[in-house]
C-alpha positions, -999 to +999 in steps of 0.1 A: +075+550-624+050+521-613+032+520-581+057+498-564+085+519-578+074+547-554+075+524-523+110+531-511+103+556-483+102+548-446+064+550-443+056+522-467+041+501-438+012+525-436+002+519-472-003+482-465-024+488-434-047+511-452-049+488-482-064+463-459-087+486-439-104+501-469-089+485-500-073+515-517-082+540-489-049+556-478-065+585-458-060+622-463-078+654-454-112+671-456-122+708-453-158+705-441-165+721-407-136+704-390-133+732-365-164+718-348-154+681-350-146+678-314-178+694-301-203+667-311-199+630-319-207+624-356-208+596-380-185+589-409-215+597-430-224+627-451-255+639-470-252+654-505-283+674-513-298+691-544-334+700-548-354+670-533-327+644-538-303+632-511-273+610-516-257+596-485-220+589-486-208+564-459-171+558-454-165+521-449-138+502-431-135+467-446-120+451-414-138+457-381-146+439-349-180+425-340-184+450-312-187+478-338-224+466-341-251+477-339-243+507-360-255+542-350-293+547-355-288+576-379-267+555-402-295+528-403-321+556-408-302+569-438-300+535-453-338+529-449-344+562-465-329+550-498-342+526-525-308+523-541-275+512-525-242+518-543-209+499-536-174+502-550-178+467-566-199+436-565-188+420-532-206+388-538-185+381-569-154+382-547-164+349-531-167+331-564-141+303-568-133+315-603-124+349-590-103+335-562-085+313-587-078+343-609-064+362-580-042+334-569-030+329-605-019+366-606-004+364-571+018+334-579+050+331-598+049+308-629+057+271-624+095+268-618+099+302-603+102+307-565+100+337-543+135+331-530+148+336-565+132+370-568+140+387-535+172+393-516+185+367-491+181+392-463+144+398-471+138+361-475+154+354-441+132+381-425+101+366-442+110+331-429+112+345-394+079+362-396+062+332-412+075+309-385+063+333-358+029+331-373+030+293-371+027+288-408+047+265-431+070+284-454+059+262-483+027+282-485+047+313-494+073+299-518+055+308-550+037+339-538+048+372-552+061+397-526+030+419-526+008+388-519+032+377-490+029+412-475-009+413-477-013+377-464+008+384-433-010+417-427-043+399-430-032+373-404-022+401-380-055+418-384-074+386-378-053+379-347-063+414-334-100+405-339-105+425-371-124+405-396-137+412-431-170+396-423-177+426-400-168+451-427-193+479-431-196+474-469-203+437-464-229+444-437-249+467-460-244+445-491-261+416-473-287+440-458-295+454-493-297+418-507-321+408-480-342+439-483-345+437-521-329+471-527-314+480-560-276+475-560-253+495-582-215+493-585-189+521-592-163+498-606-160+463-620-143+436-600-118+432-628-108+468-624-101+464-587-081+432-593-060+452-617-053+478-590-038+450-568-019+433-596-002+465-606+015+465-572+040+443-590+073+459-600+111+461-596+108+473-560+088+445-546+117+434-525+118+468-507+080+467-504+081+433-486+111+442-465+096+474-452+063+456-445+081+429-424+101+455-405+070+476-396+043+449-392+039+457-355+027+492-362-007+477-370-013+471-333-012+508-324-026+522-356-059+503-360-076+510-327-069+547-331-082+546-367-114+527-358-121+551-329-117+581-353-141+564-377-167+556-350-168+592-338-167+607-373-134+624-365-122+633-400-094+655-385-079+625-368-082+604-399-064+632-418-035+633-393-029+595-398-034+599-436-008+627-438+018+604-422+010+577-447+008+595-480+030+625-482+057+605-499+034+589-524+018+614-548+016+589-577-001+563-556-026+589-544-034+601-579-039+566-592-059+551-563-078+582-552-079+613-574-086+595-607-112+572-592-129+599-572-133+620-603-149+590-621-172+583-592-184+619-590-198+616-625-217+585-614-230+602-583-242+632-603-261+609-627-278+594-596-288+628-584-301+637-619-323+606-619-340+616-586-346+594-556-323+590-526-293+567-527-269+552-501-233+551-513-207+530-494-171+536-503-137+532-486-134+559-459-102+573-475-123+585-505-142+609-482-111+628-469-082+646-485-074+666-516-098+658-544-119+637-521-155+629-532-171+653-508-149+682-518-154+675-555-192+675-551-191+707-530-171+724-557-199+715-581-225+733-560-240+706-539-248+711-502-227+688-480-235+680-443-219+655-419-246+634-402-243+636-363-245+606-341-279+598-326-281+615-292-313+599-278-318+564-264-320+543-296-346+516-296-329+490-316-352+474-342-357+437-343-341+436-378-309+454-366-308+434-334-309+400-352-282+412-376-260+424-347-266+390-330-258+372-362-225+390-367-215+388-331-220+351-329-197+344-359-225+327-378-221+350-408-186+337-414-197+301-409-225+305-435-201+321-459-180+290-457-209+267-467-207+272-505-169+264-503-176+233-482-203+221-507-180+227-537-152+208-520-176+180-512-185+178-549-149+176-558-144+147-534-175+130-548-161+132-583-128+116-572-148+086-558-172+081-587-161+069-621-192+083-638-185+118-626-149+114-636-160+110-672-179+143-672-162+168-695-142+196-679-164+223-693-196+207-680-179+201-647-169+238-645-205+247-653-218+226-624-194+242-600-205+276-612-241+267-605-232+255-570-217+289-563-247+307-577-273+285-561-257+284-527-245+320-527-237+330-491-257+363-494-288+342-503-282+317-474-276+345-449-308+364-459-329+333-453-313+324-420-316+360-408-352+363-418-360+330-400-342+339-368-359+373-368-392+356-370-385+329-344-368+350-317-385+376-296-367+409-291-361+403-254-346+369-262-322+385-288-311+411-263-303+385-237-284+363-262-265+394-274-257+403-238-243+369-232-222+370-264-207+403-253-194+388-220-158+377-221-168+340-219-196+344-245-171+361-268-147+332-264-174+307-273-183+325-305-146+331-314-138+294-315-157+290-347-141+320-363-107+305-354-115+276-377-116+299-407-080+312-404-051+303-426-033+286-397-063+264-387-056+235-412-020+232-400-030+233-363-058+208-369-035+183-386-010+186-357-040+181-333-051+150-350-016+135-347-015+144-310-049+128-301-040+096-320-010+093-297-028+104-266-066+100-269-087+124-248-103+111-216-138+096-218-152+123-196-139+150-221-154+132-250-188+130-233-187+168-226-178+175-263-207+153-275-231+170-251-219+204-265-224+192-300-260+182-291-268+213-272-255+237-298-271+217-327-236+214-343-241+179-354-275+186-369-262+217-387-232+198-402-257+170-413-277+196-432-245+206-451-237+170-457-272+164-471-269+194-494-236+182-506-250+147-513-279+163-532-254+182-554-234+151-561-265+130-568-280+156-591-247+158-611-244+120-612-280+118-625-270+138-656-244+111-665-271+084-669-289+075-700-319+099-704-343+071-700-328+062-666-326+098-653-349+106-623-367+139-618-351+163-593-381+159-569-373+121-567-336+128-561-344+153-534-366+129-515-341+100-519-312+120-505-334+132-476-342+096-468-305+088-466-299+111-437-294+082-412-266+068-434-247+101-431-252+107-394-225+084-379-197+099-400-209+135-395-212+129-357-176+116-356-163+145-376-180+171-354-167+154-323-131+157-335-136+192-347-151+204-314-123+187-295-099+208-316-118+241-314-125+238-276-090+226-267-083+258-247-115+253-226-114+235-193-141+209-185-157+235-162-159+260-190-174+234-213-201+227-187-207+264-185-211+266-223-234+236-223-255+252-196-261+283-217-269+262-248-295+242-228-311+273-212-343+286-224-328+314-246-299+292-256-322+265-269-343+291-288-311+306-302-295+274-315-328+259-327-337+291-347-303+290-362-305+253-372-339+257-387-328+288-406-298+269-420-320+239-429-345+261-448-317+281-465-299+249-477-332+233-488-341+264-508-306+266-524-308+229-532-340+234-551-324+264-569-295+242-579-318+214-592-338+239-613-305+254-626-292+220-635-324+211-654-321+244-673-284+237-680-291+202-694-318+216-716-296+243-730-268+218-737-292+197-756-299+227-778-262+227-787-247+251-762-216+237-746-208+260-717-225+286-695-202+313-709-213+304-744-250+307-733-242+341-718-225+353-750-256+344-770-278+362-746-258+393-750-257+389-788-219+387-789 
């Protein structure tokens, strides 16, 4: 029987919730000193010791809220104590357009097949109702396979509750390790994890989707309880929820937990044998239950200890403070969208230029791959964080973070996160139609323009536009006769000089976007937002952010120019694609 073939029982809804919280972490039990769990607050972090080597195992939740940061001091201390950080898979690869395209290809029916043809009329009717309630067009779901529909709707519900993958513990430490230059290792390939999702397909997908739709509301009561248990290191509470979710699914548990845990134990033992401390981040469900990682290691003679929460008054380091500020403000998510925006800008540039249209598809794909690599969000984030940490004093960070934690400050940061949701494009188009029929008052427009100026929104968008123009110009340069091609330094300077030509259009776009994002704010609230942005700490905050983004995009632009030069040279040597170059490097 396949994975989906098992999903016929009444508790199927829990499976989907846990799939989202920690990928394949369906929660079970652990037998390590649970009798004392209620006596002292702990972390969902354990140490595994042998001789002079310590391996820290941190259970991760992949969707969290911004108020989960800063993390406990003892978690940060354990991380700093390690030169190597281990993750389930390469998180940065998940953001690659090629991977997302692969996922969507697997999640969609072949051309000519529709969801309605593959599920019962009753289930389809239920889906239509839920999709309409979410304010989404049903057309987006017509070719999705049932498991993808279920995961998409669950994701929307989680985002509505404030849970966001950009606040996931694994992503937090992945970016931290990238910035700190620590060695990163992976327990599994991304291809393997994609396969785990794809194999949710099967004859019982209809039942899977139907049960999901019926029980979707359970997330609202489950998640807060689960996150609280995680924050206090309450493995017993995690176990009680896990028991409810898994007792009917032994085959799922064996495939997604037992088999993987046993494979991971071998990797962890190799790390111990090599010496040197390591910090391992895995889904929290892998650290509880029968055949969990901790129990398997304990059975092999290792000393296991759960790390308590820090009991003193923690002096938050500047590094952790700026990271917490960065996450709380929503900037991490905005930076993550920049590579996508630049790639889309490149696509639009190709549609407008006949020379780029003549570029071969394989060369065009190589250029897009270089954009993703050169403008990788982890690289951008590391530079912005480093710059903000250098420009802001600790007391300024504390004041800004305190403001962001207020209800109104939280609303101000949330408006940008709202622009990244699935529903945003639909709402935005409706908003554009509405303001064309009924333009906003002049006073409102002036407030929005003041806000754009005070928060450096226009300038930040201009930096993205300049970076996009640099990509298009560099690509266009490759289509010219070699004698007419300009060196990258010349292209860089020319594009920078053209900023004034881009400013009017960028300013107009930002005005419309802010009108949309701030549509729930009264004029008085906009004035309050502007007042903060123009205050001493507000000015420092937005200026440091803008300058950090400017430096990051400039650095990434130079990386792209260098990569393009290298690509051109390699193609002149007879290589046709990046993949061919990689095969030669590997000797395949």
